PyMOL Python script that loads the backbone (N, CA, C, O; Angstrom):
from pymol import cmd

cmd.read_pdbstr("""\
ATOM      1  N   UNK A   1     183.611  90.599  66.003  1.00  0.00           N
ATOM      2  CA  UNK A   1     184.403  90.191  65.087  1.00  0.00           C
ATOM      3  C   UNK A   1     184.358  88.486  65.471  1.00  0.00           C
ATOM      4  O   UNK A   1     184.058  87.877  66.498  1.00  0.00           O
ATOM      5  N   UNK A   2     184.733  88.136  64.351  1.00  0.00           N
ATOM      6  CA  UNK A   2     185.245  86.901  64.334  1.00  0.00           C
ATOM      7  C   UNK A   2     186.630  86.170  64.820  1.00  0.00           C
ATOM      8  O   UNK A   2     187.310  87.180  65.002  1.00  0.00           O
ATOM      9  N   UNK A   3     187.152  85.505  65.018  1.00  0.00           N
ATOM     10  CA  UNK A   3     188.026  84.598  65.400  1.00  0.00           C
ATOM     11  C   UNK A   3     188.462  83.979  64.215  1.00  0.00           C
ATOM     12  O   UNK A   3     187.580  83.304  63.685  1.00  0.00           O
ATOM     13  N   UNK A   4     189.797  83.998  63.495  1.00  0.00           N
ATOM     14  CA  UNK A   4     189.904  83.216  62.543  1.00  0.00           C
ATOM     15  C   UNK A   4     191.315  82.221  62.834  1.00  0.00           C
ATOM     16  O   UNK A   4     192.317  82.475  63.502  1.00  0.00           O
ATOM     17  N   UNK A   5     191.005  81.185  62.168  1.00  0.00           N
ATOM     18  CA  UNK A   5     192.353  80.273  62.142  1.00  0.00           C
ATOM     19  C   UNK A   5     193.085  79.692  60.682  1.00  0.00           C
ATOM     20  O   UNK A   5     192.351  79.175  59.840  1.00  0.00           O
ATOM     21  N   UNK A   6     194.332  79.787  60.472  1.00  0.00           N
ATOM     22  CA  UNK A   6     194.446  79.420  58.966  1.00  0.00           C
ATOM     23  C   UNK A   6     194.987  77.706  59.816  1.00  0.00           C
ATOM     24  O   UNK A   6     195.534  77.441  60.886  1.00  0.00           O
ATOM     25  N   UNK A   7     194.449  76.834  58.602  1.00  0.00           N
ATOM     26  CA  UNK A   7     194.694  75.384  58.615  1.00  0.00           C
ATOM     27  C   UNK A   7     195.198  75.025  56.930  1.00  0.00           C
ATOM     28  O   UNK A   7     194.638  75.685  56.055  1.00  0.00           O
ATOM     29  N   UNK A   8     195.866  74.362  56.658  1.00  0.00           N
ATOM     30  CA  UNK A   8     195.779  73.325  55.386  1.00  0.00           C
ATOM     31  C   UNK A   8     195.174  72.710  55.114  1.00  0.00           C
ATOM     32  O   UNK A   8     195.006  71.733  55.843  1.00  0.00           O
ATOM     33  N   UNK A   9     194.314  72.839  53.724  1.00  0.00           N
ATOM     34  CA  UNK A   9     192.959  71.616  53.380  1.00  0.00           C
ATOM     35  C   UNK A   9     193.830  71.566  51.750  1.00  0.00           C
ATOM     36  O   UNK A   9     194.015  72.497  50.967  1.00  0.00           O
ATOM     37  N   UNK A  10     194.234  70.149  51.639  1.00  0.00           N
ATOM     38  CA  UNK A  10     195.058  69.912  50.777  1.00  0.00           C
ATOM     39  C   UNK A  10     195.828  70.716  49.965  1.00  0.00           C
ATOM     40  O   UNK A  10     195.763  71.043  48.780  1.00  0.00           O
ATOM     41  N   UNK A  11     196.698  71.000  51.036  1.00  0.00           N
ATOM     42  CA  UNK A  11     198.329  71.343  50.574  1.00  0.00           C
ATOM     43  C   UNK A  11     197.562  73.488  50.371  1.00  0.00           C
ATOM     44  O   UNK A  11     198.216  74.385  49.840  1.00  0.00           O
ATOM     45  N   UNK A  12     196.306  73.636  50.907  1.00  0.00           N
ATOM     46  CA  UNK A  12     196.262  75.437  50.210  1.00  0.00           C
ATOM     47  C   UNK A  12     195.520  75.461  51.609  1.00  0.00           C
ATOM     48  O   UNK A  12     194.650  74.792  52.167  1.00  0.00           O
ATOM     49  N   UNK A  13     196.582  76.967  51.998  1.00  0.00           N
ATOM     50  CA  UNK A  13     196.352  77.664  53.296  1.00  0.00           C
ATOM     51  C   UNK A  13     195.088  78.212  53.048  1.00  0.00           C
ATOM     52  O   UNK A  13     194.831  78.504  51.880  1.00  0.00           O
ATOM     53  N   UNK A  14     193.852  78.504  54.324  1.00  0.00           N
ATOM     54  CA  UNK A  14     192.572  78.155  54.033  1.00  0.00           C
ATOM     55  C   UNK A  14     192.181  79.007  55.337  1.00  0.00           C
ATOM     56  O   UNK A  14     192.353  78.310  56.337  1.00  0.00           O
ATOM     57  N   UNK A  15     191.828  79.975  55.569  1.00  0.00           N
ATOM     58  CA  UNK A  15     191.166  80.569  56.558  1.00  0.00           C
ATOM     59  C   UNK A  15     189.864  80.128  57.268  1.00  0.00           C
ATOM     60  O   UNK A  15     189.065  79.906  56.358  1.00  0.00           O
ATOM     61  N   UNK A  16     189.323  79.915  58.361  1.00  0.00           N
ATOM     62  CA  UNK A  16     188.580  79.614  58.789  1.00  0.00           C
ATOM     63  C   UNK A  16     188.143  79.988  60.361  1.00  0.00           C
ATOM     64  O   UNK A  16     188.886  80.526  61.182  1.00  0.00           O
ATOM     65  N   UNK A  17     186.759  79.575  60.581  1.00  0.00           N
ATOM     66  CA  UNK A  17     186.318  80.438  62.079  1.00  0.00           C
ATOM     67  C   UNK A  17     187.019  79.131  62.848  1.00  0.00           C
ATOM     68  O   UNK A  17     187.337  78.011  62.448  1.00  0.00           O
ATOM     69  N   UNK A  18     187.124  79.900  64.330  1.00  0.00           N
ATOM     70  CA  UNK A  18     188.169  79.371  65.325  1.00  0.00           C
ATOM     71  C   UNK A  18     186.904  78.255  66.002  1.00  0.00           C
ATOM     72  O   UNK A  18     185.814  78.530  66.503  1.00  0.00           O
ATOM     73  N   UNK A  19     187.404  77.265  65.830  1.00  0.00           N
ATOM     74  CA  UNK A  19     186.126  75.812  66.481  1.00  0.00           C
ATOM     75  C   UNK A  19     185.381  75.433  65.200  1.00  0.00           C
ATOM     76  O   UNK A  19     184.231  74.997  65.251  1.00  0.00           O
ATOM     77  N   UNK A  20     186.187  75.639  63.803  1.00  0.00           N
ATOM     78  CA  UNK A  20     185.315  75.201  62.766  1.00  0.00           C
ATOM     79  C   UNK A  20     185.560  73.170  63.299  1.00  0.00           C
ATOM     80  O   UNK A  20     186.358  72.614  64.054  1.00  0.00           O
ATOM     81  N   UNK A  21     184.707  72.788  62.651  1.00  0.00           N
ATOM     82  CA  UNK A  21     184.667  71.581  62.590  1.00  0.00           C
ATOM     83  C   UNK A  21     185.513  70.950  61.250  1.00  0.00           C
ATOM     84  O   UNK A  21     186.144  71.658  60.465  1.00  0.00           O
ATOM     85  N   UNK A  22     185.370  69.202  61.140  1.00  0.00           N
ATOM     86  CA  UNK A  22     186.061  69.171  60.285  1.00  0.00           C
ATOM     87  C   UNK A  22     184.568  68.793  58.830  1.00  0.00           C
ATOM     88  O   UNK A  22     184.565  68.781  57.599  1.00  0.00           O
ATOM     89  N   UNK A  23     183.630  68.573  59.808  1.00  0.00           N
ATOM     90  CA  UNK A  23     182.101  68.564  59.498  1.00  0.00           C
ATOM     91  C   UNK A  23     181.757  69.750  58.632  1.00  0.00           C
ATOM     92  O   UNK A  23     181.036  69.482  57.670  1.00  0.00           O
ATOM     93  N   UNK A  24     182.187  71.217  58.803  1.00  0.00           N
ATOM     94  CA  UNK A  24     181.599  72.226  58.516  1.00  0.00           C
ATOM     95  C   UNK A  24     182.776  72.620  57.189  1.00  0.00           C
ATOM     96  O   UNK A  24     182.485  73.187  56.136  1.00  0.00           O
ATOM     97  N   UNK A  25     184.183  72.123  57.620  1.00  0.00           N
ATOM     98  CA  UNK A  25     185.665  72.094  55.999  1.00  0.00           C
ATOM     99  C   UNK A  25     184.795  71.425  54.945  1.00  0.00           C
ATOM    100  O   UNK A  25     184.596  72.096  53.932  1.00  0.00           O
ATOM    101  N   UNK A  26     184.322  70.389  55.002  1.00  0.00           N
ATOM    102  CA  UNK A  26     183.954  69.401  54.268  1.00  0.00           C
ATOM    103  C   UNK A  26     182.546  70.272  53.185  1.00  0.00           C
ATOM    104  O   UNK A  26     182.531  70.134  51.962  1.00  0.00           O
ATOM    105  N   UNK A  27     181.806  70.862  53.716  1.00  0.00           N
ATOM    106  CA  UNK A  27     180.508  71.015  53.473  1.00  0.00           C
ATOM    107  C   UNK A  27     181.247  72.990  53.177  1.00  0.00           C
ATOM    108  O   UNK A  27     180.372  73.815  52.918  1.00  0.00           O
ATOM    109  N   UNK A  28     181.807  73.190  53.203  1.00  0.00           N
ATOM    110  CA  UNK A  28     182.643  74.626  52.772  1.00  0.00           C
ATOM    111  C   UNK A  28     183.053  74.209  51.414  1.00  0.00           C
ATOM    112  O   UNK A  28     182.648  74.494  50.287  1.00  0.00           O
ATOM    113  N   UNK A  29     184.049  73.393  51.908  1.00  0.00           N
ATOM    114  CA  UNK A  29     184.297  72.868  49.742  1.00  0.00           C
ATOM    115  C   UNK A  29     184.031  71.766  48.880  1.00  0.00           C
ATOM    116  O   UNK A  29     184.815  71.061  48.245  1.00  0.00           O
ATOM    117  N   UNK A  30     182.069  71.727  49.018  1.00  0.00           N
ATOM    118  CA  UNK A  30     181.591  71.122  48.759  1.00  0.00           C
ATOM    119  C   UNK A  30     182.249  69.577  49.094  1.00  0.00           C
ATOM    120  O   UNK A  30     181.566  68.892  48.333  1.00  0.00           O
ATOM    121  N   UNK A  31     182.988  68.818  49.646  1.00  0.00           N
ATOM    122  CA  UNK A  31     183.081  68.376  49.517  1.00  0.00           C
ATOM    123  C   UNK A  31     182.525  66.942  50.319  1.00  0.00           C
ATOM    124  O   UNK A  31     183.173  65.899  50.228  1.00  0.00           O
ATOM    125  N   UNK A  32     181.620  67.001  50.878  1.00  0.00           N
ATOM    126  CA  UNK A  32     180.569  66.494  51.772  1.00  0.00           C
ATOM    127  C   UNK A  32     180.196  65.236  50.851  1.00  0.00           C
ATOM    128  O   UNK A  32     179.180  64.650  51.224  1.00  0.00           O
ATOM    129  N   UNK A  33     180.871  64.681  49.645  1.00  0.00           N
ATOM    130  CA  UNK A  33     179.479  63.412  49.169  1.00  0.00           C
ATOM    131  C   UNK A  33     180.931  62.578  48.027  1.00  0.00           C
ATOM    132  O   UNK A  33     181.623  63.215  47.234  1.00  0.00           O
ATOM    133  N   UNK A  34     180.991  61.708  48.182  1.00  0.00           N
ATOM    134  CA  UNK A  34     181.762  60.658  47.604  1.00  0.00           C
ATOM    135  C   UNK A  34     182.333  59.543  48.429  1.00  0.00           C
ATOM    136  O   UNK A  34     181.867  59.250  49.530  1.00  0.00           O
ATOM    137  N   UNK A  35     183.341  58.932  47.882  1.00  0.00           N
ATOM    138  CA  UNK A  35     184.084  58.473  49.007  1.00  0.00           C
ATOM    139  C   UNK A  35     185.434  58.565  49.399  1.00  0.00           C
ATOM    140  O   UNK A  35     186.290  58.157  48.613  1.00  0.00           O
ATOM    141  N   UNK A  36     185.838  59.143  50.739  1.00  0.00           N
ATOM    142  CA  UNK A  36     187.143  59.223  51.035  1.00  0.00           C
ATOM    143  C   UNK A  36     187.453  58.986  52.376  1.00  0.00           C
ATOM    144  O   UNK A  36     186.650  58.442  53.134  1.00  0.00           O
ATOM    145  N   UNK A  37     189.042  59.519  52.868  1.00  0.00           N
ATOM    146  CA  UNK A  37     189.032  59.358  54.431  1.00  0.00           C
ATOM    147  C   UNK A  37     189.178  61.010  54.247  1.00  0.00           C
ATOM    148  O   UNK A  37     189.125  61.779  53.287  1.00  0.00           O
ATOM    149  N   UNK A  38     189.392  61.141  55.690  1.00  0.00           N
ATOM    150  CA  UNK A  38     189.760  62.409  56.092  1.00  0.00           C
ATOM    151  C   UNK A  38     190.837  62.387  56.676  1.00  0.00           C
ATOM    152  O   UNK A  38     190.669  61.402  57.395  1.00  0.00           O
ATOM    153  N   UNK A  39     192.126  62.863  56.962  1.00  0.00           N
ATOM    154  CA  UNK A  39     193.082  62.643  57.753  1.00  0.00           C
ATOM    155  C   UNK A  39     193.275  64.147  58.005  1.00  0.00           C
ATOM    156  O   UNK A  39     193.231  65.078  57.201  1.00  0.00           O
ATOM    157  N   UNK A  40     193.540  64.142  59.568  1.00  0.00           N
ATOM    158  CA  UNK A  40     194.099  65.621  59.863  1.00  0.00           C
ATOM    159  C   UNK A  40     195.539  65.443  60.673  1.00  0.00           C
ATOM    160  O   UNK A  40     195.676  64.395  61.304  1.00  0.00           O
ATOM    161  N   UNK A  41     196.316  66.139  60.683  1.00  0.00           N
ATOM    162  CA  UNK A  41     197.725  66.125  60.717  1.00  0.00           C
ATOM    163  C   UNK A  41     198.195  64.389  61.037  1.00  0.00           C
ATOM    164  O   UNK A  41     198.650  63.903  62.072  1.00  0.00           O
ATOM    165  N   UNK A  42     197.931  63.838  59.926  1.00  0.00           N
ATOM    166  CA  UNK A  42     198.359  62.269  59.713  1.00  0.00           C
ATOM    167  C   UNK A  42     197.793  61.233  60.538  1.00  0.00           C
ATOM    168  O   UNK A  42     198.341  60.168  60.825  1.00  0.00           O
ATOM    169  N   UNK A  43     196.529  61.671  60.936  1.00  0.00           N
ATOM    170  CA  UNK A  43     195.637  60.511  61.582  1.00  0.00           C
ATOM    171  C   UNK A  43     194.269  60.383  60.872  1.00  0.00           C
ATOM    172  O   UNK A  43     193.917  61.554  60.728  1.00  0.00           O
ATOM    173  N   UNK A  44     193.595  59.821  60.507  1.00  0.00           N
ATOM    174  CA  UNK A  44     193.079  59.116  60.122  1.00  0.00           C
ATOM    175  C   UNK A  44     191.115  59.728  61.049  1.00  0.00           C
ATOM    176  O   UNK A  44     190.758  59.264  62.132  1.00  0.00           O
ATOM    177  N   UNK A  45     190.774  60.140  60.725  1.00  0.00           N
ATOM    178  CA  UNK A  45     189.810  60.715  61.251  1.00  0.00           C
ATOM    179  C   UNK A  45     188.377  59.640  60.789  1.00  0.00           C
ATOM    180  O   UNK A  45     187.881  59.386  59.691  1.00  0.00           O
ATOM    181  N   UNK A  46     188.078  59.249  62.019  1.00  0.00           N
ATOM    182  CA  UNK A  46     186.610  58.181  61.713  1.00  0.00           C
ATOM    183  C   UNK A  46     185.022  59.173  61.651  1.00  0.00           C
ATOM    184  O   UNK A  46     184.469  59.954  62.426  1.00  0.00           O
ATOM    185  N   UNK A  47     184.735  58.649  60.355  1.00  0.00           N
ATOM    186  CA  UNK A  47     183.474  59.752  59.608  1.00  0.00           C
ATOM    187  C   UNK A  47     182.783  60.150  61.071  1.00  0.00           C
ATOM    188  O   UNK A  47     182.808  61.304  61.498  1.00  0.00           O
ATOM    189  N   UNK A  48     182.328  59.333  61.595  1.00  0.00           N
ATOM    190  CA  UNK A  48     181.467  59.740  63.196  1.00  0.00           C
ATOM    191  C   UNK A  48     181.881  60.738  63.915  1.00  0.00           C
ATOM    192  O   UNK A  48     180.921  61.179  64.547  1.00  0.00           O
ATOM    193  N   UNK A  49     183.138  61.494  64.202  1.00  0.00           N
ATOM    194  CA  UNK A  49     183.789  62.485  64.664  1.00  0.00           C
ATOM    195  C   UNK A  49     183.508  63.692  63.807  1.00  0.00           C
ATOM    196  O   UNK A  49     183.556  64.819  64.300  1.00  0.00           O
ATOM    197  N   UNK A  50     183.239  63.508  62.643  1.00  0.00           N
ATOM    198  CA  UNK A  50     183.360  64.676  61.640  1.00  0.00           C
ATOM    199  C   UNK A  50     183.231  66.263  62.458  1.00  0.00           C
ATOM    200  O   UNK A  50     183.959  67.250  62.562  1.00  0.00           O
ATOM    201  N   UNK A  51     181.562  65.768  63.058  1.00  0.00           N
ATOM    202  CA  UNK A  51     181.135  67.262  63.843  1.00  0.00           C
ATOM    203  C   UNK A  51     181.598  67.504  64.611  1.00  0.00           C
ATOM    204  O   UNK A  51     181.761  68.722  64.686  1.00  0.00           O
ATOM    205  N   UNK A  52     181.961  67.000  65.335  1.00  0.00           N
ATOM    206  CA  UNK A  52     182.532  66.650  66.703  1.00  0.00           C
ATOM    207  C   UNK A  52     184.045  67.316  66.952  1.00  0.00           C
ATOM    208  O   UNK A  52     184.478  67.755  68.017  1.00  0.00           O
ATOM    209  N   UNK A  53     184.623  67.270  65.845  1.00  0.00           N
ATOM    210  CA  UNK A  53     186.463  67.634  65.671  1.00  0.00           C
ATOM    211  C   UNK A  53     186.687  68.025  65.568  1.00  0.00           C
ATOM    212  O   UNK A  53     187.473  67.731  64.667  1.00  0.00           O
ATOM    213  N   UNK A  54     186.844  69.831  65.994  1.00  0.00           N
ATOM    214  CA  UNK A  54     186.886  71.131  66.209  1.00  0.00           C
ATOM    215  C   UNK A  54     188.709  71.016  65.410  1.00  0.00           C
ATOM    216  O   UNK A  54     189.218  69.902  65.531  1.00  0.00           O
ATOM    217  N   UNK A  55     189.229  71.667  64.964  1.00  0.00           N
ATOM    218  CA  UNK A  55     190.327  72.124  64.194  1.00  0.00           C
ATOM    219  C   UNK A  55     190.851  73.299  64.613  1.00  0.00           C
ATOM    220  O   UNK A  55     190.148  74.264  64.912  1.00  0.00           O
ATOM    221  N   UNK A  56     192.110  73.292  64.659  1.00  0.00           N
ATOM    222  CA  UNK A  56     192.904  74.380  65.670  1.00  0.00           C
ATOM    223  C   UNK A  56     194.308  75.059  64.461  1.00  0.00           C
ATOM    224  O   UNK A  56     194.727  74.506  63.444  1.00  0.00           O
ATOM    225  N   UNK A  57     194.594  75.935  64.854  1.00  0.00           N
ATOM    226  CA  UNK A  57     195.506  76.953  63.785  1.00  0.00           C
ATOM    227  C   UNK A  57     196.788  75.508  63.522  1.00  0.00           C
ATOM    228  O   UNK A  57     197.409  74.691  64.201  1.00  0.00           O
ATOM    229  N   UNK A  58     196.588  75.981  61.840  1.00  0.00           N
ATOM    230  CA  UNK A  58     197.807  75.104  61.755  1.00  0.00           C
ATOM    231  C   UNK A  58     197.915  73.313  61.230  1.00  0.00           C
ATOM    232  O   UNK A  58     198.839  72.587  60.862  1.00  0.00           O
ATOM    233  N   UNK A  59     196.688  73.166  61.407  1.00  0.00           N
ATOM    234  CA  UNK A  59     196.512  71.953  61.313  1.00  0.00           C
ATOM    235  C   UNK A  59     196.470  71.648  60.095  1.00  0.00           C
ATOM    236  O   UNK A  59     196.116  72.495  59.275  1.00  0.00           O
ATOM    237  N   UNK A  60     196.852  70.262  59.678  1.00  0.00           N
ATOM    238  CA  UNK A  60     196.712  69.877  58.778  1.00  0.00           C
ATOM    239  C   UNK A  60     195.758  69.086  57.493  1.00  0.00           C
ATOM    240  O   UNK A  60     196.173  67.934  57.622  1.00  0.00           O
ATOM    241  N   UNK A  61     195.018  69.049  56.663  1.00  0.00           N
ATOM    242  CA  UNK A  61     193.363  68.698  56.838  1.00  0.00           C
ATOM    243  C   UNK A  61     193.594  68.012  55.274  1.00  0.00           C
ATOM    244  O   UNK A  61     194.061  68.442  54.220  1.00  0.00           O
ATOM    245  N   UNK A  62     193.161  67.055  55.600  1.00  0.00           N
ATOM    246  CA  UNK A  62     193.465  65.738  53.792  1.00  0.00           C
ATOM    247  C   UNK A  62     192.328  65.248  53.410  1.00  0.00           C
ATOM    248  O   UNK A  62     191.855  64.396  54.162  1.00  0.00           O
ATOM    249  N   UNK A  63     191.688  65.537  52.400  1.00  0.00           N
ATOM    250  CA  UNK A  63     191.210  63.869  52.359  1.00  0.00           C
ATOM    251  C   UNK A  63     191.633  63.497  51.015  1.00  0.00           C
ATOM    252  O   UNK A  63     192.009  64.263  50.128  1.00  0.00           O
ATOM    253  N   UNK A  64     191.524  62.197  50.970  1.00  0.00           N
ATOM    254  CA  UNK A  64     191.772  61.178  50.223  1.00  0.00           C
ATOM    255  C   UNK A  64     191.451  60.340  50.026  1.00  0.00           C
ATOM    256  O   UNK A  64     191.268  59.400  50.800  1.00  0.00           O
ATOM    257  N   UNK A  65     191.190  60.431  48.377  1.00  0.00           N
ATOM    258  CA  UNK A  65     189.635  59.598  47.739  1.00  0.00           C
ATOM    259  C   UNK A  65     190.378  58.040  47.684  1.00  0.00           C
ATOM    260  O   UNK A  65     191.540  57.652  47.561  1.00  0.00           O
ATOM    261  N   UNK A  66     188.867  57.290  47.867  1.00  0.00           N
ATOM    262  CA  UNK A  66     188.817  56.079  48.099  1.00  0.00           C
ATOM    263  C   UNK A  66     188.968  55.450  46.260  1.00  0.00           C
ATOM    264  O   UNK A  66     188.302  55.906  45.330  1.00  0.00           O
ATOM    265  N   UNK A  67     189.997  54.350  46.149  1.00  0.00           N
ATOM    266  CA  UNK A  67     190.123  54.038  44.760  1.00  0.00           C
ATOM    267  C   UNK A  67     190.426  52.417  44.890  1.00  0.00           C
ATOM    268  O   UNK A  67     191.106  51.796  45.707  1.00  0.00           O
ATOM    269  N   UNK A  68     189.206  51.741  43.111  1.00  0.00           N
ATOM    270  CA  UNK A  68     189.287  50.592  43.662  1.00  0.00           C
ATOM    271  C   UNK A  68     189.746  50.471  42.741  1.00  0.00           C
ATOM    272  O   UNK A  68     190.141  51.416  42.057  1.00  0.00           O
ATOM    273  N   UNK A  69     189.894  48.575  42.250  1.00  0.00           N
ATOM    274  CA  UNK A  69     191.142  48.360  41.524  1.00  0.00           C
ATOM    275  C   UNK A  69     191.439  47.075  42.001  1.00  0.00           C
ATOM    276  O   UNK A  69     190.791  46.476  42.859  1.00  0.00           O
ATOM    277  N   UNK A  70     192.668  46.574  41.286  1.00  0.00           N
ATOM    278  CA  UNK A  70     193.763  45.404  42.234  1.00  0.00           C
ATOM    279  C   UNK A  70     194.156  44.834  41.066  1.00  0.00           C
ATOM    280  O   UNK A  70     194.963  43.904  41.073  1.00  0.00           O
TER     281      UNK A  70
END
""", "prot")
cmd.dss("prot")
cmd.show_as("cartoon", "prot")
cmd.util.cbc("prot")
cmd.orient("prot")
C-alpha cells in the first residue's frame, strides 16, 4: 500500500504519493511546458530544484504564468 498525502495545487486538493517531487506534480498535471514559476507555501522554487524538492502534507503548490507586456 502506498502512502498518500494531500496538497493544494492551484487551489484544488490533490492526493499524491508521499515524497513526490515538484517535477512529478508538474508532469502529472501536464504543466511541464511553458513559461511559469512554481511557488510552494509562498516561496518561489528555482527550476533547478524541481526534481529534488519533495512535497509534504498540506503544502500549497501554485504555478504562476509569466506574462509579458508593459
